[in-house]
N, C-alpha and C positions, 0 to 999 in steps of 0.2 A: 478535588476535581468533581464538580457537580455533573453527574451522568444521568440523572433522572429527568429526561427531557420529554416534552409532549411530542407525540408522533401523529401520523396521518390517521391513526385509529382513534385519536382523542378529539377530533374536530368534525364539524358538519360543513361540507363545502357546497351543498346543493345551491345552484344558481349563482355561486360566487366565482370570481376570477381568481384562479390559483396559479401563481408563478412558481415553477419548479426548477430548481438549479440541479441539473443532471451532470454526469461526467460522460460526455460524448466525445472525449479526446481520443478518437480512434485512428489507427493507421490507415492512410489512404495511398493508393497507387493509381495514378492516372484517373483520378476521380472515382475510383472504386474502393469500397471498404474491404480491407484484407483480414480484419479480425473484428467480429461484431460482438464479442463477449460483453463489452460495456453497454451496448444497446439492449441486449437480452437481459442483462442484470437490472436495467432500469424499468423493465416492463411491469413488474408487480405493482410498484407505486403508481405508475401512470394508469394502469387498468383500474386500480382501486378508485382513483380520483374520477375517472370517466364514469365508472359504475355508480358512484355517489352523486353524479349530476353536476360535477364541477366544470368550469370552463378552463381547460388546461393549457397553460402557456409555458412551453418548455424553453430553457436557455442553457447554454454551455459555452465553454471555450474549446478551441481546437488548435493545437500547435502553438506557435509563438509568432503571431503576426506583428507583434510589437507596436500596437496602437495604430495600425493602418490597414485598410481593406486589402486583402490578398486573395484573389479569386480561387487560388488552389487550396486555400484554407477555409473556404465557405462551408457552411453546414448544410447546403442544399442536398448533397448526396445522403446525408443522415435523415433528412425529412422524407426522402423517397423510400429509403429502406425501412424506416419506422412505420410508414404507411402500410407497407407489406406485412411487417411483423404484427401490427395491431389490427390489421384487417379493416382499417378506416383511414380516411384522408388525414394526413398531418400537413396542414397548410404552412408553407414556408414564407416568412415575412422578410423579403430580401431588401433590408435597409442597411446601407453601409454604416449608418450611425446607430444601428441596432434598434433603438426606440424611435423610429421615424414614421412617416405617413402610412406606409404599408402596414406596419405593426399596429398602429393606433386604429386604422380602419378595420383590420382583421379582428382585433379584439372587440371592437364595438359591434361587429356583425355576428359574434359568436352565439351559438345556442348551447344549452347545457349538454355536456358530454363531448363538445368539440375540442379539437387539439390543434394548436399552432406551435411552430418552432421559430424562435428569433434567430437572427444572424449571430455569428461568433462574437461573444462578449469582449474578446480581446482586440477586436477591431477598434475599440475605444481605448485610448491610452490611459484614461482615468481608471479603468477597470483594476489594473494591478496596483494602483496607488490608493484604492478605496476612496475615490473622489466623491464629494457630496452630490454634485449635480447629476452624474450618471446614476448614482444610487437612488436619487429621487425620481429620475425618469423611469427606471425599472419599477420602482414601487408604485408609480402612478398607474401602471397597468393592472395592479393586483389588489385584491382584498385580503388574500392569504398567501404566505410564502412557505414553500416546502424545500428544505435542503436535502438532497439525496446524493451529493457529490463528495464522497469521503476523500477522494484523491487530492482535492484542494482544501481540505478542512484545516490544514496547518497554515493556510495563508488567509490574511484578512483582505479580501477583494470586495468590489462593489456588489457582485452578483451572488455572494454567499454571506457577507457580513454587513456591508454598508446598507443594503436594501432593508435589512431587518429593523433599522432605526425608524423607518417610515411606513412600516406595515404593522398593523395591530397584532396579527397572529403569525408567529413563526414556529414551525415544527420541523421534525426530521422525518425523512421517508424510511422505507423498509431497509434499504441498503445501509444507510447511516445507523439505523437502530441496531442492525446486526453487528456492525463494527463496534458500536458502543458496548453491546451485550458481551461480545466475545473478547475483543482486544482490550477495551477499557477495563472491564470487570476482571479479566484474567490477571491483570497487573494489580488492580486495587484490592480485589477480594478473591484470590485464587483458592481453588480446592487443592489441598496438599496431599502428597508431595508435588511441588511445583518445580518443573525442570525447564530451564531456558537454554536454547542452543543458538549460539551466535557464530556466524561464519562471514565469508566475504573477504575482500582484499585488505581494506584499510581499517586500522585501529581507530584512526582519527574520526571516521564517520560514526563510530559506535561508542565513543568515550562515555557520553552521558548515559547511554543505554546500559553499558556494563556497570557503571556506578549505581544506577537506580535498581537494576535487576539484582545486584548483590544484596540490596536491602530487602527485596521482595521474595526472591526464589530460594529454594532449598539446595538446588544443584545448578551450577552454571557450566555449560560445556562450550569450549572454544575450539573452532576449526577454521579452515580456510587460510588465506594469506596472513591474516592478522595473528594467527597462532604463533608465528615465528618471532614476532616481537616479544611475546610472552616467554617463549623458550630462551630468547637471548637475555631477557631479564633474570632468568634463572641461572644464567652463566653458561648456557650451552653454546657450542659452535654451531652456527646455522648455515655455513657455506655462503652460497650466492642467493639464498632465499630472500623473499621480500621482507624488508624490515623498515620500520619507521624509527630512525635513530632518536628523534625528538620525543618519542613516547615510551622508551624503554623504562625510564624511571616510573612513569605512570603505571605501566603494567606490573612493575614490582610492587607498587603501592596497592594495586588491586589484589595481587596474590596475598599480600599481608592482610588486607581488609577481610578477605574470605576466611582466612585462618582465625582472625579475631572474632568474626561473627559466627564462627562454627558452620560456615557454608562449604559445600563441596565444590571446588573449582577444578574441572577436568581439562587437561591439556593433552595433545597427542603424545602417545608413548612410542609410536613408530610412524614413519613418514615415507611416502613415495617420492623418490628423487629422480631428476633428469639432469642432463648436462646443460640444456638450455630450454628456453620457452618455446613451445611448438609454434612453427610458422609455416603455413597458416595455422590458425588455432586448432583445427581438427586434424592436423597432420599426424601420420603414424609416428610414434616416438618410442625409444627404448627406455625402460624404467628399471629401477631396483628399489627394494624396500630396506630401510635401515632404521635402527632405533633412533629416537629423537635426539639423544645426546651424542650420536655418532654420525652426524651429517658430514660427508666429506667436504673439504674446503672448496672444491671445484664443482659442486652439485647444488641444485636448488630444490627445495621441497615444493611439491605440486598437489598433494592430496594426502589424506590420512591413510595410514597403513592398516593391515588386517587386525592387528592386536587392538588398535584404537577403535576400529569399527566394532569389535566385540565389546569393548569397554563402554562405548557410547550407546550401543544398542541395549546393553544390559541396564544402563542408567535410566532409560525411558520405560523399561518393562513395567515397573511398579508405580510409575508416575500417575497422578490424577489429572494434572494440567501440564501440557507441553507447548511452549511457544518457540517457533523456529524462524530465525531471520538470517539468511546468507548461506551460500553453498560451502561445502567442506573442502573443495578443491577446484581445479579448473574444469568445471563440469561440461563446458562446451566441447571438450575433447573426450571421446568415448573411453579412451584408455585411462583418463584422469578423473572419470566421473564415478568411480566405484564407491568412494566415501559418501558422496552426496546421495547416490542411489540407495546405499545401505541404510542411511539415516531415514530417508523417505520410506523405505520398506519397514523399518522398525516402528515408525510413527503410524504406518497403515495398520500394523498388527496390534498396537497397544489399545487398551480400553479407555485410555485417557481422553480428555477433551484436547484435540490437537488444533493449534492455531498457527497458520503460516503467515508471517509478515510479508507484505507484497514484494514486488521487484523480482530479483533473481531466484529466490527460493520458490516463489509462486510459479515462475516459469519452469523451474526444474521439476517440481512436483507434477505439474500438468504434462510436461514432455515425457516424464517417466511413467505416466498413466496412473498415478496415485491420487489425482485430484479429488475423485469422489469418495476417497477413504478418509479425507480430513474433515474435521468438524467445521472448520472455517478457513477460507483463504482470503486474506485481506486484498481489497482492490487498490489500496494506496501504498506506495513505497515510502516516500518521505513522511507522509501522515502517520503511517503505522509505526515508524521508528520514533516519532515524537510522542505517540501514545505510550510506547514502551519506555520512553525517558521520563514518563510521569508528567509531561507538560500538558497544560490546558490548551486544547485546539480551538482557535477563534471560531471556526465554522460550527463546532459543537456548542461552544459557550453561548453563541448568539441565539440559539433556539430557546423558546419559552420553557421554563421549568414546569414540571407537573404540579 
């Protein structure tokens, strides 16, 4: 995996038109942005390009308009909020075909340091198919392309991959660079001991990740719903716990692979069980703790128990690199969040480089107030998983090598 990419620090953009693919896929409620983390995260790259005298043309997708203009998925509110955050006007090019008359006129009238934002790239159905025509239209606006959207790096679309074929210079922004530095390099060249923690409900989502990490890490810790398929593979009774019957054999193979490679594979030694799934999810619920090989037939495992918490916390104490993806239990319920909380606390206390793969683990760490204690929290769910699988990400591969 070639990870040595040119970044915004390696180019001179003065007087040049710079198309920047950002991740402005933010949640909107009645036209108001309810979580602006992604906008704030994009600011360092945008400010750098403004300061260097570039003509900054921003683009992004928002939601899934499926190739047609949907007013409720317009990026107009993003342009308004970005103007406030940057302290200068971000002109919105309201073209339903994205690269239309408004965009072309706005770009032609730009001075150095000006910023404009194009309409939602997924208004065009070619975007997700990486169509040549739309890629060329986007490229026609720019002299330089900067990709700063890690969340879509695992997809080959016009606005992050197609466009690079028709622009001479393609580099990564600061956000992308940070993901490559932490996530990419953690897996490719980790400082050891390297501990990986995988949780979440489904084994199926993490098959390739488990396989790849067993090659790379020293210790692999399994929690969350997917742990029960592993326990069943060991011949344990798991009651009504979540299980993927089609993956029992695979989990058995992974247990064997760990042994053969001399890797430590840790599974829950005790588990928090309930009679049924909480409904609603945060409802009060009565629990008991049992050893993992003694789960009653009429109960289901919902979180790791106290002995497992001690085991897992101890495993990360002496680590130098820790990657965590997926909660240890049903963390949306305060009673079933103890395992996830304890792992977050253990990561906050270790001296290791701590990397949180996006999605639920990122949400959990932030909700529990440990966000600022982690070395890196990934902005991409699917993209971070594919990095952990050792896959080449099209959005990263498309940037120029150093």
